[in-house]
VMD Tcl script that builds the backbone (N, CA, C; Angstrom):
set m [mol new atoms 528]
animate dup $m
set s [atomselect $m all]
$s set {name element resname resid chain x y z} {
  {N N MET 1 A 0.833 -1.186 0.000}
  {CA C MET 1 A 0.000 0.000 0.000}
  {C C MET 1 A 0.881 1.255 0.000}
  {N N THR 2 A 0.526 2.219 -0.798}
  {CA C THR 2 A 1.284 3.467 -0.883}
  {C C THR 2 A 1.148 4.246 0.413}
  {N N MET 3 A 2.280 4.730 0.925}
  {CA C MET 3 A 2.282 5.495 2.167}
  {C C MET 3 A 2.798 6.906 1.906}
  {N N TRP 4 A 2.011 7.877 2.348}
  {CA C TRP 4 A 2.388 9.280 2.261}
  {C C TRP 4 A 2.559 9.830 3.674}
  {N N VAL 5 A 3.400 10.841 3.804}
  {CA C VAL 5 A 3.623 11.538 5.067}
  {C C VAL 5 A 3.442 13.018 4.783}
  {N N PHE 6 A 2.736 13.733 5.668}
  {CA C PHE 6 A 2.568 15.177 5.496}
  {C C PHE 6 A 3.650 15.898 6.281}
  {N N GLY 7 A 4.442 16.708 5.562}
  {CA C GLY 7 A 5.506 17.497 6.171}
  {C C GLY 7 A 5.136 18.968 6.211}
  {N N TYR 8 A 5.312 19.579 7.367}
  {CA C TYR 8 A 4.969 20.990 7.548}
  {C C TYR 8 A 6.052 21.751 8.302}
  {N N GLY 9 A 7.009 21.037 8.896}
  {CA C GLY 9 A 8.087 21.641 9.683}
  {C C GLY 9 A 9.411 21.027 9.275}
  {N N SER 10 A 10.080 20.387 10.220}
  {CA C SER 10 A 11.408 19.828 9.939}
  {C C SER 10 A 11.387 18.696 8.914}
  {N N LEU 11 A 10.246 18.050 8.718}
  {CA C LEU 11 A 10.185 17.015 7.680}
  {C C LEU 11 A 10.420 17.605 6.293}
  {N N LEU 12 A 10.226 18.917 6.141}
  {CA C LEU 12 A 10.481 19.565 4.852}
  {C C LEU 12 A 11.963 19.566 4.515}
  {N N TRP 13 A 12.816 19.696 5.517}
  {CA C TRP 13 A 14.252 19.810 5.252}
  {C C TRP 13 A 15.065 18.662 5.827}
  {N N LYS 14 A 14.420 17.795 6.595}
  {CA C LYS 14 A 15.132 16.645 7.150}
  {C C LYS 14 A 14.159 15.484 7.309}
  {N N PRO 15 A 13.705 14.910 6.175}
  {CA C PRO 15 A 12.721 13.843 6.303}
  {C C PRO 15 A 13.274 12.610 7.027}
  {N N GLY 16 A 14.516 12.242 6.767}
  {CA C GLY 16 A 15.111 11.095 7.448}
  {C C GLY 16 A 14.694 9.744 6.898}
  {N N PHE 17 A 14.008 9.746 5.768}
  {CA C PHE 17 A 13.606 8.500 5.121}
  {C C PHE 17 A 13.658 8.713 3.614}
  {N N GLU 18 A 13.641 7.605 2.871}
  {CA C GLU 18 A 13.721 7.681 1.411}
  {C C GLU 18 A 12.381 8.152 0.838}
  {N N VAL 19 A 12.417 9.298 0.178}
  {CA C VAL 19 A 11.223 9.897 -0.411}
  {C C VAL 19 A 11.192 9.559 -1.897}
  {N N ALA 20 A 10.137 8.885 -2.323}
  {CA C ALA 20 A 10.002 8.498 -3.729}
  {C C ALA 20 A 9.374 9.604 -4.563}
  {N N GLU 21 A 8.558 10.444 -3.916}
  {CA C GLU 21 A 7.873 11.539 -4.605}
  {C C GLU 21 A 7.503 12.580 -3.569}
  {N N SER 22 A 7.583 13.832 -3.959}
  {CA C SER 22 A 7.094 14.898 -3.083}
  {C C SER 22 A 6.185 15.810 -3.902}
  {N N ALA 23 A 5.179 16.337 -3.222}
  {CA C ALA 23 A 4.222 17.208 -3.893}
  {C C ALA 23 A 3.723 18.244 -2.900}
  {N N LEU 24 A 3.562 19.465 -3.379}
  {CA C LEU 24 A 2.971 20.488 -2.530}
  {C C LEU 24 A 1.568 20.040 -2.156}
  {N N ALA 25 A 1.189 20.300 -0.905}
  {CA C ALA 25 A -0.075 19.766 -0.402}
  {C C ALA 25 A -0.699 20.728 0.604}
  {N N VAL 26 A -1.996 20.566 0.791}
  {CA C VAL 26 A -2.745 21.366 1.765}
  {C C VAL 26 A -3.502 20.410 2.680}
  {N N LEU 27 A -3.369 20.654 3.979}
  {CA C LEU 27 A -4.120 19.913 4.982}
  {C C LEU 27 A -5.189 20.842 5.543}
  {N N PRO 28 A -6.468 20.534 5.289}
  {CA C PRO 28 A -7.535 21.407 5.792}
  {C C PRO 28 A -7.788 21.225 7.289}
  {N N ASP 29 A -8.255 22.316 7.892}
  {CA C ASP 29 A -8.691 22.360 9.287}
  {C C ASP 29 A -7.580 22.216 10.323}
  {N N TYR 30 A -6.351 22.506 9.909}
  {CA C TYR 30 A -5.200 22.553 10.815}
  {C C TYR 30 A -4.340 23.745 10.425}
  {N N HIS 31 A -3.599 24.272 11.417}
  {CA C HIS 31 A -2.609 25.293 11.093}
  {C C HIS 31 A -1.300 24.962 11.789}
  {N N ARG 32 A -0.217 25.390 11.152}
  {CA C ARG 32 A 1.131 25.181 11.651}
  {C C ARG 32 A 1.403 26.292 12.668}
  {N N SER 33 A 1.885 25.922 13.865}
  {CA C SER 33 A 2.250 26.951 14.833}
  {C C SER 33 A 3.265 26.405 15.830}
  {N N PHE 34 A 3.989 27.313 16.428}
  {CA C PHE 34 A 4.927 26.950 17.491}
  {C C PHE 34 A 4.124 26.780 18.783}
  {N N CYS 35 A 3.404 25.666 18.875}
  {CA C CYS 35 A 2.506 25.439 20.005}
  {C C CYS 35 A 2.921 24.238 20.850}
  {N N MET 36 A 4.169 23.777 20.675}
  {CA C MET 36 A 4.651 22.648 21.470}
  {C C MET 36 A 5.986 22.996 22.101}
  {N N ARG 37 A 6.037 22.896 23.410}
  {CA C ARG 37 A 7.305 23.108 24.124}
  {C C ARG 37 A 8.205 21.909 23.857}
  {N N SER 38 A 9.440 22.193 23.480}
  {CA C SER 38 A 10.405 21.140 23.168}
  {C C SER 38 A 11.375 20.975 24.334}
  {N N VAL 39 A 11.355 19.788 24.939}
  {CA C VAL 39 A 12.259 19.516 26.054}
  {C C VAL 39 A 13.321 18.487 25.664}
  {N N HIS 40 A 13.287 18.049 24.402}
  {CA C HIS 40 A 14.263 17.066 23.930}
  {C C HIS 40 A 15.119 17.625 22.803}
  {N N HIS 41 A 14.484 17.897 21.656}
  {CA C HIS 41 A 15.238 18.227 20.446}
  {C C HIS 41 A 15.722 19.676 20.390}
  {N N ARG 42 A 14.907 20.630 20.810}
  {CA C ARG 42 A 15.265 22.048 20.650}
  {C C ARG 42 A 15.152 22.831 21.954}
  {N N GLY 43 A 15.213 22.122 23.062}
  {CA C GLY 43 A 15.187 22.742 24.376}
  {C C GLY 43 A 15.453 21.682 25.424}
  {N N THR 44 A 15.313 22.065 26.686}
  {CA C THR 44 A 15.539 21.146 27.804}
  {C C THR 44 A 14.384 21.296 28.797}
  {N N ASP 45 A 14.359 20.430 29.795}
  {CA C ASP 45 A 13.343 20.558 30.848}
  {C C ASP 45 A 13.458 21.904 31.551}
  {N N VAL 46 A 14.681 22.357 31.743}
  {CA C VAL 46 A 14.920 23.620 32.447}
  {C C VAL 46 A 14.600 24.826 31.565}
  {N N ALA 47 A 14.953 24.743 30.299}
  {CA C ALA 47 A 14.725 25.851 29.358}
  {C C ALA 47 A 14.116 25.291 28.071}
  {N N PRO 48 A 12.805 25.021 28.077}
  {CA C PRO 48 A 12.174 24.453 26.892}
  {C C PRO 48 A 12.235 25.402 25.697}
  {N N GLY 49 A 12.370 24.803 24.526}
  {CA C GLY 49 A 12.251 25.558 23.287}
  {C C GLY 49 A 10.838 25.387 22.753}
  {N N LEU 50 A 10.654 25.755 21.494}
  {CA C LEU 50 A 9.362 25.591 20.832}
  {C C LEU 50 A 9.573 24.896 19.500}
  {N N VAL 51 A 8.684 23.981 19.175}
  {CA C VAL 51 A 8.695 23.369 17.854}
  {C C VAL 51 A 7.305 23.482 17.254}
  {N N LEU 52 A 7.272 23.356 15.955}
  {CA C LEU 52 A 6.012 23.454 15.236}
  {C C LEU 52 A 5.163 22.210 15.447}
  {N N ALA 53 A 3.877 22.435 15.448}
  {CA C ALA 53 A 2.924 21.338 15.508}
  {C C ALA 53 A 1.701 21.746 14.697}
  {N N LEU 54 A 0.924 20.767 14.341}
  {CA C LEU 54 A -0.346 21.021 13.668}
  {C C LEU 54 A -1.418 21.118 14.736}
  {N N ASP 55 A -2.054 22.267 14.784}
  {CA C ASP 55 A -3.096 22.540 15.767}
  {C C ASP 55 A -4.428 22.599 15.024}
  {N N ALA 56 A -5.407 21.855 15.499}
  {CA C ALA 56 A -6.719 21.834 14.852}
  {C C ALA 56 A -7.353 23.213 14.911}
  {N N TYR 57 A -7.882 23.660 13.781}
  {CA C TYR 57 A -8.537 24.961 13.702}
  {C C TYR 57 A -9.488 24.926 12.503}
  {N N ALA 58 A -10.776 24.893 12.783}
  {CA C ALA 58 A -11.774 24.794 11.716}
  {C C ALA 58 A -11.604 25.911 10.692}
  {N N GLY 59 A -11.567 25.541 9.435}
  {CA C GLY 59 A -11.442 26.505 8.350}
  {C C GLY 59 A -10.008 26.864 7.989}
  {N N ALA 60 A -9.053 26.460 8.806}
  {CA C ALA 60 A -7.640 26.756 8.513}
  {C C ALA 60 A -7.150 25.851 7.384}
  {N N GLN 61 A -6.004 26.209 6.839}
  {CA C GLN 61 A -5.335 25.380 5.841}
  {C C GLN 61 A -3.843 25.428 6.125}
  {N N CYS 62 A -3.225 24.269 6.252}
  {CA C CYS 62 A -1.779 24.212 6.412}
  {C C CYS 62 A -1.174 23.769 5.091}
  {N N HIS 63 A -0.357 24.637 4.524}
  {CA C HIS 63 A 0.353 24.320 3.289}
  {C C HIS 63 A 1.679 23.677 3.646}
  {N N GLY 64 A 1.946 22.554 3.008}
  {CA C GLY 64 A 3.185 21.834 3.268}
  {C C GLY 64 A 3.522 20.954 2.086}
  {N N GLN 65 A 4.082 19.797 2.394}
  {CA C GLN 65 A 4.520 18.895 1.346}
  {C C GLN 65 A 4.117 17.464 1.716}
  {N N ALA 66 A 3.533 16.773 0.767}
  {CA C ALA 66 A 3.248 15.353 0.938}
  {C C ALA 66 A 4.447 14.582 0.401}
  {N N LEU 67 A 4.922 13.647 1.196}
  {CA C LEU 67 A 6.110 12.874 0.865}
  {C C LEU 67 A 5.713 11.407 0.732}
  {N N ARG 68 A 5.896 10.864 -0.473}
  {CA C ARG 68 A 5.563 9.453 -0.681}
  {C C ARG 68 A 6.771 8.608 -0.319}
  {N N VAL 69 A 6.547 7.644 0.545}
  {CA C VAL 69 A 7.600 6.751 1.018}
  {C C VAL 69 A 7.937 5.749 -0.078}
  {N N ALA 70 A 9.221 5.463 -0.233}
  {CA C ALA 70 A 9.665 4.486 -1.228}
  {C C ALA 70 A 8.997 3.134 -0.977}
  {N N THR 71 A 8.567 2.501 -2.051}
  {CA C THR 71 A 7.912 1.195 -1.972}
  {C C THR 71 A 8.810 0.196 -1.245}
  {N N GLY 72 A 8.207 -0.528 -0.308}
  {CA C GLY 72 A 8.957 -1.518 0.465}
  {C C GLY 72 A 9.600 -0.949 1.725}
  {N N ARG 73 A 9.561 0.370 1.885}
  {CA C ARG 73 A 10.189 1.018 3.047}
  {C C ARG 73 A 9.163 1.540 4.050}
  {N N GLU 74 A 7.894 1.169 3.863}
  {CA C GLU 74 A 6.816 1.717 4.685}
  {C C GLU 74 A 6.974 1.382 6.165}
  {N N ASP 75 A 7.217 0.115 6.495}
  {CA C ASP 75 A 7.313 -0.288 7.900}
  {C C ASP 75 A 8.484 0.383 8.601}
  {N N GLU 76 A 9.654 0.379 7.970}
  {CA C GLU 76 A 10.817 0.997 8.613}
  {C C GLU 76 A 10.641 2.516 8.721}
  {N N THR 77 A 9.976 3.125 7.742}
  {CA C THR 77 A 9.731 4.573 7.794}
  {C C THR 77 A 8.782 4.910 8.935}
  {N N LEU 78 A 7.729 4.133 9.078}
  {CA C LEU 78 A 6.779 4.382 10.158}
  {C C LEU 78 A 7.441 4.193 11.515}
  {N N ALA 79 A 8.273 3.183 11.660}
  {CA C ALA 79 A 8.999 2.973 12.919}
  {C C ALA 79 A 9.924 4.157 13.204}
  {N N TYR 80 A 10.636 4.618 12.175}
  {CA C TYR 80 A 11.518 5.777 12.333}
  {C C TYR 80 A 10.729 7.016 12.749}
  {N N LEU 81 A 9.614 7.284 12.062}
  {CA C LEU 81 A 8.813 8.469 12.376}
  {C C LEU 81 A 8.245 8.408 13.786}
  {N N ARG 82 A 7.814 7.246 14.206}
  {CA C ARG 82 A 7.283 7.104 15.563}
  {C C ARG 82 A 8.360 7.390 16.601}
  {N N GLU 83 A 9.551 6.879 16.355}
  {CA C GLU 83 A 10.656 7.145 17.296}
  {C C GLU 83 A 10.996 8.637 17.333}
  {N N ARG 84 A 10.966 9.281 16.197}
  {CA C ARG 84 A 11.305 10.700 16.080}
  {C C ARG 84 A 10.209 11.613 16.629}
  {N N GLU 85 A 8.977 11.360 16.230}
  {CA C GLU 85 A 7.888 12.289 16.519}
  {C C GLU 85 A 7.148 12.005 17.829}
  {N N LEU 86 A 7.179 10.779 18.286}
  {CA C LEU 86 A 6.392 10.434 19.477}
  {C C LEU 86 A 7.256 10.305 20.733}
  {N N VAL 87 A 8.401 10.979 20.730}
  {CA C VAL 87 A 9.346 10.879 21.841}
  {C C VAL 87 A 8.712 11.267 23.175}
  {N N SER 88 A 7.788 12.216 23.170}
  {CA C SER 88 A 7.169 12.633 24.431}
  {C C SER 88 A 5.654 12.460 24.436}
  {N N SER 89 A 5.119 11.796 23.445}
  {CA C SER 89 A 3.671 11.541 23.350}
  {C C SER 89 A 2.825 12.810 23.267}
  {N N ALA 90 A 3.406 13.902 22.802}
  {CA C ALA 90 A 2.655 15.152 22.660}
  {C C ALA 90 A 1.886 15.196 21.335}
  {N N TYR 91 A 2.236 14.310 20.426}
  {CA C TYR 91 A 1.545 14.239 19.145}
  {C C TYR 91 A 0.641 13.011 19.100}
  {N N PHE 92 A -0.427 13.137 18.322}
  {CA C PHE 92 A -1.229 11.985 17.924}
  {C C PHE 92 A -0.794 11.613 16.519}
  {N N GLU 93 A -0.594 10.343 16.274}
  {CA C GLU 93 A -0.344 9.872 14.915}
  {C C GLU 93 A -1.701 9.624 14.276}
  {N N THR 94 A -1.961 10.303 13.171}
  {CA C THR 94 A -3.227 10.155 12.485}
  {C C THR 94 A -2.984 9.965 10.996}
  {N N ARG 95 A -3.997 9.577 10.302}
  {CA C ARG 95 A -3.970 9.526 8.837}
  {C C ARG 95 A -5.084 10.444 8.372}
  {N N LEU 96 A -4.683 11.479 7.661}
  {CA C LEU 96 A -5.627 12.500 7.226}
  {C C LEU 96 A -5.540 12.701 5.723}
  {N N ALA 97 A -6.649 13.129 5.142}
  {CA C ALA 97 A -6.685 13.432 3.714}
  {C C ALA 97 A -5.998 14.766 3.468}
  {N N VAL 98 A -5.058 14.768 2.538}
  {CA C VAL 98 A -4.407 16.008 2.112}
  {C C VAL 98 A -4.625 16.171 0.615}
  {N N ASP 99 A -4.770 17.420 0.214}
  {CA C ASP 99 A -5.002 17.748 -1.186}
  {C C ASP 99 A -3.678 18.147 -1.826}
  {N N LEU 100 A -3.288 17.421 -2.869}
  {CA C LEU 100 A -2.061 17.735 -3.586}
  {C C LEU 100 A -2.344 18.818 -4.617}
  {N N ARG 101 A -1.332 19.615 -4.892}
  {CA C ARG 101 A -1.499 20.726 -5.830}
  {C C ARG 101 A -1.939 20.256 -7.206}
  {N N ASP 102 A -1.561 19.024 -7.574}
  {CA C ASP 102 A -1.921 18.524 -8.912}
  {C C ASP 102 A -3.353 17.980 -8.983}
  {N N GLY 103 A -4.127 18.121 -7.900}
  {CA C GLY 103 A -5.520 17.707 -7.908}
  {C C GLY 103 A -5.800 16.379 -7.231}
  {N N ARG 104 A -4.762 15.583 -6.983}
  {CA C ARG 104 A -4.977 14.311 -6.287}
  {C C ARG 104 A -5.257 14.566 -4.806}
  {N N GLN 105 A -5.959 13.639 -4.194}
  {CA C GLN 105 A -6.110 13.644 -2.745}
  {C C GLN 105 A -5.546 12.325 -2.241}
  {N N VAL 106 A -4.688 12.403 -1.217}
  {CA C VAL 106 A -4.074 11.198 -0.665}
  {C C VAL 106 A -4.258 11.200 0.850}
  {N N GLU 107 A -4.198 10.002 1.414}
  {CA C GLU 107 A -4.197 9.879 2.867}
  {C C GLU 107 A -2.739 9.885 3.314}
  {N N ALA 108 A -2.434 10.725 4.304}
  {CA C ALA 108 A -1.048 10.856 4.744}
  {C C ALA 108 A -0.930 10.658 6.249}
  {N N VAL 109 A 0.145 9.996 6.648}
  {CA C VAL 109 A 0.488 9.921 8.063}
  {C C VAL 109 A 0.810 11.341 8.498}
  {N N THR 110 A 0.161 11.762 9.568}
  {CA C THR 110 A 0.274 13.149 10.024}
  {C C THR 110 A 0.352 13.144 11.540}
  {N N PHE 111 A 1.253 13.951 12.079}
  {CA C PHE 111 A 1.394 14.049 13.528}
  {C C PHE 111 A 0.821 15.379 13.979}
  {N N VAL 112 A -0.248 15.315 14.787}
  {CA C VAL 112 A -0.927 16.526 15.252}
  {C C VAL 112 A -0.795 16.628 16.771}
  {N N ILE 113 A -0.802 17.838 17.264}
  {CA C ILE 113 A -0.585 18.093 18.684}
  {C C ILE 113 A -1.783 17.627 19.510}
  {N N ASP 114 A -1.502 17.107 20.676}
  {CA C ASP 114 A -2.531 16.784 21.662}
  {C C ASP 114 A -2.725 18.034 22.524}
  {N N PRO 115 A -3.846 18.743 22.372}
  {CA C PRO 115 A -4.027 19.995 23.109}
  {C C PRO 115 A -4.151 19.806 24.620}
  {N N ASP 116 A -4.275 18.568 25.071}
  {CA C ASP 116 A -4.330 18.300 26.506}
  {C C ASP 116 A -2.986 17.898 27.094}
  {N N HIS 117 A -1.958 17.810 26.244}
  {CA C HIS 117 A -0.626 17.405 26.702}
  {C C HIS 117 A 0.059 18.575 27.409}
  {N N VAL 118 A 0.873 18.265 28.400}
  {CA C VAL 118 A 1.553 19.290 29.194}
  {C C VAL 118 A 2.467 20.177 28.338}
  {N N GLN 119 A 2.968 19.671 27.200}
  {CA C GLN 119 A 3.861 20.462 26.350}
  {C C GLN 119 A 3.111 21.400 25.400}
  {N N TYR 120 A 1.798 21.281 25.341}
  {CA C TYR 120 A 1.014 22.157 24.457}
  {C C TYR 120 A 0.995 23.578 25.019}
  {N N CYS 121 A 1.218 24.537 24.129}
  {CA C CYS 121 A 1.238 25.942 24.550}
  {C C CYS 121 A 0.676 26.832 23.445}
  {N N GLY 122 A -0.498 26.481 22.955}
  {CA C GLY 122 A -1.125 27.249 21.884}
  {C C GLY 122 A -1.398 28.681 22.288}
  {N N SER 123 A -1.433 29.554 21.317}
  {CA C SER 123 A -1.784 30.972 21.478}
  {C C SER 123 A -0.749 31.811 22.213}
  {N N LEU 124 A 0.511 31.369 22.239}
  {CA C LEU 124 A 1.553 32.239 22.794}
  {C C LEU 124 A 1.732 33.428 21.855}
  {N N PRO 125 A 1.849 34.638 22.387}
  {CA C PRO 125 A 2.119 35.793 21.518}
  {C C PRO 125 A 3.419 35.591 20.731}
  {N N LEU 126 A 3.455 36.116 19.508}
  {CA C LEU 126 A 4.639 35.950 18.656}
  {C C LEU 126 A 5.905 36.476 19.320}
  {N N GLU 127 A 5.822 37.581 20.020}
  {CA C GLU 127 A 7.017 38.132 20.676}
  {C C GLU 127 A 7.562 37.155 21.720}
  {N N GLU 128 A 6.683 36.525 22.471}
  {CA C GLU 128 A 7.124 35.523 23.454}
  {C C GLU 128 A 7.735 34.313 22.751}
  {N N GLN 129 A 7.130 33.896 21.648}
  {CA C GLN 129 A 7.701 32.800 20.866}
  {C C GLN 129 A 9.112 33.147 20.418}
  {N N ALA 130 A 9.295 34.361 19.931}
  {CA C ALA 130 A 10.617 34.792 19.454}
  {C C ALA 130 A 11.645 34.748 20.585}
  {N N ARG 131 A 11.283 35.225 21.758}
  {CA C ARG 131 A 12.212 35.213 22.906}
  {C C ARG 131 A 12.626 33.790 23.266}
  {N N ILE 132 A 11.661 32.883 23.284}
  {CA C ILE 132 A 11.956 31.487 23.622}
  {C C ILE 132 A 12.865 30.865 22.564}
  {N N ILE 133 A 12.503 31.036 21.295}
  {CA C ILE 133 A 13.263 30.429 20.195}
  {C C ILE 133 A 14.689 30.977 20.142}
  {N N ALA 134 A 14.859 32.255 20.431}
  {CA C ALA 134 A 16.190 32.875 20.350}
  {C C ALA 134 A 17.159 32.309 21.391}
  {N N ARG 135 A 16.662 31.858 22.522}
  {CA C ARG 135 A 17.562 31.424 23.595}
  {C C ARG 135 A 17.692 29.914 23.771}
  {N N ALA 136 A 16.726 29.128 23.268}
  {CA C ALA 136 A 16.688 27.694 23.572}
  {C C ALA 136 A 17.624 26.874 22.689}
  {N N THR 137 A 18.182 25.831 23.299}
  {CA C THR 137 A 19.007 24.850 22.601}
  {C C THR 137 A 18.720 23.483 23.206}
  {N N GLY 138 A 18.645 22.473 22.353}
  {CA C GLY 138 A 18.395 21.113 22.827}
  {C C GLY 138 A 19.330 20.123 22.168}
  {N N GLY 139 A 18.987 18.859 22.260}
  {CA C GLY 139 A 19.839 17.787 21.743}
  {C C GLY 139 A 20.090 17.850 20.253}
  {N N MET 140 A 19.181 18.467 19.494}
  {CA C MET 140 A 19.360 18.600 18.043}
  {C C MET 140 A 19.923 19.958 17.647}
  {N N GLY 141 A 20.245 20.806 18.643}
  {CA C GLY 141 A 20.840 22.094 18.330}
  {C C GLY 141 A 19.957 23.263 18.708}
  {N N PRO 142 A 20.368 24.463 18.278}
  {CA C PRO 142 A 19.643 25.685 18.625}
  {C C PRO 142 A 18.226 25.716 18.055}
  {N N ASN 143 A 17.307 26.216 18.849}
  {CA C ASN 143 A 15.923 26.356 18.421}
  {C C ASN 143 A 15.844 27.296 17.216}
  {N N ALA 144 A 16.673 28.336 17.210}
  {CA C ALA 144 A 16.669 29.294 16.103}
  {C C ALA 144 A 17.005 28.606 14.775}
  {N N GLU 145 A 17.922 27.658 14.796}
  {CA C GLU 145 A 18.292 26.923 13.581}
  {C C GLU 145 A 17.075 26.202 13.004}
  {N N TYR 146 A 16.272 25.605 13.865}
  {CA C TYR 146 A 15.043 24.923 13.455}
  {C C TYR 146 A 14.097 25.908 12.763}
  {N N LEU 147 A 13.895 27.057 13.378}
  {CA C LEU 147 A 13.051 28.105 12.778}
  {C C LEU 147 A 13.605 28.538 11.430}
  {N N PHE 148 A 14.901 28.888 11.384}
  {CA C PHE 148 A 15.502 29.409 10.151}
  {C C PHE 148 A 15.406 28.389 9.016}
  {N N ASN 149 A 15.706 27.115 9.295}
  {CA C ASN 149 A 15.630 26.074 8.262}
  {C C ASN 149 A 14.213 25.901 7.746}
  {N N THR 150 A 13.259 25.879 8.660}
  {CA C THR 150 A 11.873 25.685 8.236}
  {C C THR 150 A 11.383 26.870 7.410}
  {N N ALA 151 A 11.636 28.084 7.886}
  {CA C ALA 151 A 11.199 29.281 7.148}
  {C C ALA 151 A 11.838 29.329 5.759}
  {N N ALA 152 A 13.118 28.998 5.667}
  {CA C ALA 152 A 13.814 29.014 4.374}
  {C C ALA 152 A 13.221 27.981 3.419}
  {N N HIS 153 A 12.936 26.798 3.920}
  {CA C HIS 153 A 12.387 25.761 3.049}
  {C C HIS 153 A 10.962 26.079 2.612}
  {N N LEU 154 A 10.180 26.690 3.485}
  {CA C LEU 154 A 8.845 27.119 3.072}
  {C C LEU 154 A 8.943 28.156 1.950}
  {N N ARG 155 A 9.852 29.115 2.103}
  {CA C ARG 155 A 10.050 30.119 1.042}
  {C C ARG 155 A 10.498 29.462 -0.253}
  {N N ASP 156 A 11.438 28.509 -0.168}
  {CA C ASP 156 A 11.926 27.809 -1.365}
  {C C ASP 156 A 10.799 27.074 -2.089}
  {N N LEU 157 A 9.834 26.587 -1.316}
  {CA C LEU 157 A 8.693 25.869 -1.901}
  {C C LEU 157 A 7.596 26.815 -2.379}
  {N N GLY 158 A 7.764 28.115 -2.111}
  {CA C GLY 158 A 6.752 29.086 -2.502}
  {C C GLY 158 A 5.557 29.122 -1.566}
  {N N ILE 159 A 5.764 28.669 -0.336}
  {CA C ILE 159 A 4.689 28.636 0.660}
  {C C ILE 159 A 4.834 29.848 1.579}
  {N N ASP 160 A 3.791 30.675 1.614}
  {CA C ASP 160 A 3.781 31.852 2.483}
  {C C ASP 160 A 3.308 31.462 3.878}
  {N N ASP 161 A 4.059 31.877 4.882}
  {CA C ASP 161 A 3.639 31.713 6.270}
  {C C ASP 161 A 4.029 32.999 6.987}
  {N N VAL 162 A 3.074 33.886 7.145}
  {CA C VAL 162 A 3.325 35.221 7.685}
  {C C VAL 162 A 3.945 35.159 9.077}
  {N N ASP 163 A 3.425 34.292 9.941}
  {CA C ASP 163 A 3.954 34.201 11.307}
  {C C ASP 163 A 5.406 33.711 11.308}
  {N N LEU 164 A 5.715 32.688 10.523}
  {CA C LEU 164 A 7.085 32.183 10.492}
  {C C LEU 164 A 8.034 33.213 9.895}
  {N N ASP 165 A 7.582 33.935 8.873}
  {CA C ASP 165 A 8.428 34.987 8.307}
  {C C ASP 165 A 8.717 36.069 9.348}
  {N N TRP 166 A 7.694 36.452 10.120}
  {CA C TRP 166 A 7.894 37.468 11.156}
  {C C TRP 166 A 8.860 36.955 12.214}
  {N N LEU 167 A 8.643 35.713 12.667}
  {CA C LEU 167 A 9.522 35.120 13.677}
  {C C LEU 167 A 10.959 35.013 13.166}
  {N N ASP 168 A 11.120 34.620 11.911}
  {CA C ASP 168 A 12.450 34.504 11.312}
  {C C ASP 168 A 13.190 35.850 11.405}
  {N N GLY 169 A 12.535 36.923 10.999}
  {CA C GLY 169 A 13.163 38.243 11.059}
  {C C GLY 169 A 13.406 38.710 12.473}
  {N N ARG 170 A 12.458 38.472 13.357}
  {CA C ARG 170 A 12.578 38.936 14.741}
  {C C ARG 170 A 13.702 38.189 15.480}
  {N N VAL 171 A 13.765 36.878 15.330}
  {CA C VAL 171 A 14.808 36.104 16.010}
  {C C VAL 171 A 16.176 36.455 15.438}
  {N N ARG 172 A 16.277 36.642 14.129}
  {CA C ARG 172 A 17.570 37.057 13.549}
  {C C ARG 172 A 18.001 38.398 14.140}
  {N N GLY 173 A 17.046 39.314 14.303}
  {CA C GLY 173 A 17.353 40.596 14.917}
  {C C GLY 173 A 17.802 40.450 16.351}
  {N N MET 174 A 17.174 39.588 17.106}
  {CA C MET 174 A 17.549 39.357 18.517}
  {C C MET 174 A 18.945 38.773 18.637}
  {N N LEU 175 A 19.302 37.913 17.675}
  {CA C LEU 175 A 20.602 37.243 17.740}
  {C C LEU 175 A 21.719 38.093 17.119}
  {N N GLY 176 A 21.322 39.227 16.520}
  {CA C GLY 176 A 22.330 40.129 15.950}
  {C C GLY 176 A 22.834 39.619 14.645}
}
mol reanalyze $m
mol bondsrecalc $m
mol representation Tube
mol addrep $m
């Protein structure tokens, strides 16, 4: 069975699995936001960072990329993604319909935030997000690097994200 994965953050620039096809895609009723405190990859328990998550929001649209997993690599890819994305159980693994730019609709493995999880922090003001991202560092490196890579890849794909663009400029300004 063909397996697709919806990428909206670091999966855009670091999928970590063999991608057989990629296509611009839209996931309805979710939006991308820095609504998850990161205590592993981009922060610590003492100084959490922020990472992107898909937050349910009726009428929203998250523009990203659908990534088709290479045939025969589905099981190992799913195991890898679970180890990567479910490290703190703040995400739900779901399969959701995404609309590809070429008109196809596919079901994609998608990791969405659990709004009842202790790491959820939806609706933080952008200025507070910028302060957190500018100072946090975790096991995968500086939180700012995560922001900069994601914002750059969204721009390269022609995907507008006003909040990420603002955060990118603000954090760069804070870091000099």
